[in-house]
C-alpha positions, 0 to 999 in steps of 0.5 A: 776627848775628840779625835784629832783628825778634824780635817779628815777629808772624804774620798771618792764616794763609792757607797750611797747609804739610804735610811728610808725611814724609822718605822720598824717592827722591832725596838732593839736596845742598841738601835742608834736611830731609835727605830720602833713600831711607833715611828712614822718617818718615811722617805717620800716619792720625790726624794726617792726620785732625786736619789735615783737621779743623783745615782744616775749622774754618779758613775763612781758609786758602786753600791747602794746600802738601804737601811732603816728602821726595817727598810722593807716596810717603807714604800720607797724600798721597792722602787729604790731597789729596782731603780738602783739595780737597773743602773747596774749597782750592787744593792744591800738590804739591811734586814732584821730577818723578822720583817719577813713575817710581817703582813705584806712581806710574803713576796719579799724573799723572791723579790730580793732574789729576782733583783739579786740583792745582797742581804746583810742580816742582823743576828747579834748571837747564835744564842737564843737568850742573848738575841731575845734579851737584846732584840725582844721575845722570840726574835731569835726563833723568828730570825732562824725561820727567816734565815731558813726562808732566805736559804730556801730562796738561794741566799747563802748557799754554796755556789749561789750568786745570792749573798747572805751576810750576818751582822754581830754586835755585842750584847753589852758595854764591850768590844766585839771579839775577833771577827774570824773567830766569831765567823768560825763559831757562827758557821758551826753553830748555825749549820749544826743546830739549824742547817743554816748557811751564810757567806760572811760575818761582820762585827759592829761595835755598839755606838754610844749614842741615842738608845744605847747611850741612854741604857749605858747612862741608866746602868752607870756604864757610859763613862766606862764604855767611852773610856774603853773606846778611847783606850782601844783607839787604833789609828790604823782603822781610819783609812777604811772607816766607812765615812771616808767613801760613804754618804748617808741620806736620811729619810727626809733627804738630808746628807750626812757622812754616816748613819751615826752622824745622821742620828746625831744630826751632824750634817754634811756641808752639802745639806740635802740630796736636792742640793747636788746633781752628783755625788762627785761633789762630795769628794774632799769635803771635811768629815764631821767627827765627834766622840762617837767616832771612837766606836768605829776606830776601836780595836780592829775597827767596826764593819 
């Protein structure tokens, strides 16, 4: 059952999301781009330079959202952060936390602090069992250590300008609970048990594509999960879905309406970052939609 708003147009682009590569130090069961330590794809210097040129010509863009893989492990991450910050843009680092302990990452917390990067960190639960089941053995332990490192650098501390947000996603084929309720639980559990502070919590619905879809198929839950998303479709979420004001750039420079369309290779009418001079040309173009879009429009919507 496809979403009927086939002519849904993109609004003015205010967020540029960059997937700088698929190499990652983890291989999570829910990963929609199938990142892993074996993946080698990486944004090259020419594409990094073109991204920064386009950003310079796009004054309506306010935020650069850098993801992966583990984006920090890719050579393009560091010049993109510096270049975007030099243009006065907010920069978001989608951090898996355990990357902070990879070789060569010793200076990462201070670099992020110096550039005033907003860290949005994956922590799918405050329970060790749930996190390790979804993300790998001892990931929870290293994630807590990573949060402590970021707190020590000033991130997420009361009164600090350095923002540290957390991301929750379900550990199975169900919708996330109330974001406000989870925020209260995360705040209490992380503070009381580990002395950790943070700013905001975002909930993300698991996308029924790639690795998570394969998992659902193998366990016989794919059809049931898709029906759950369809049954909970909420048209009130459409104006705020990320694809309305976001453009996603793949590691190879191709353009997509969102990171999920990138995973499914549903390309934008403008095929490449090299085809445009400014992101203003993306406004009013039709957004590519599919059944996976129900994940972003179910319930309260996905952050």
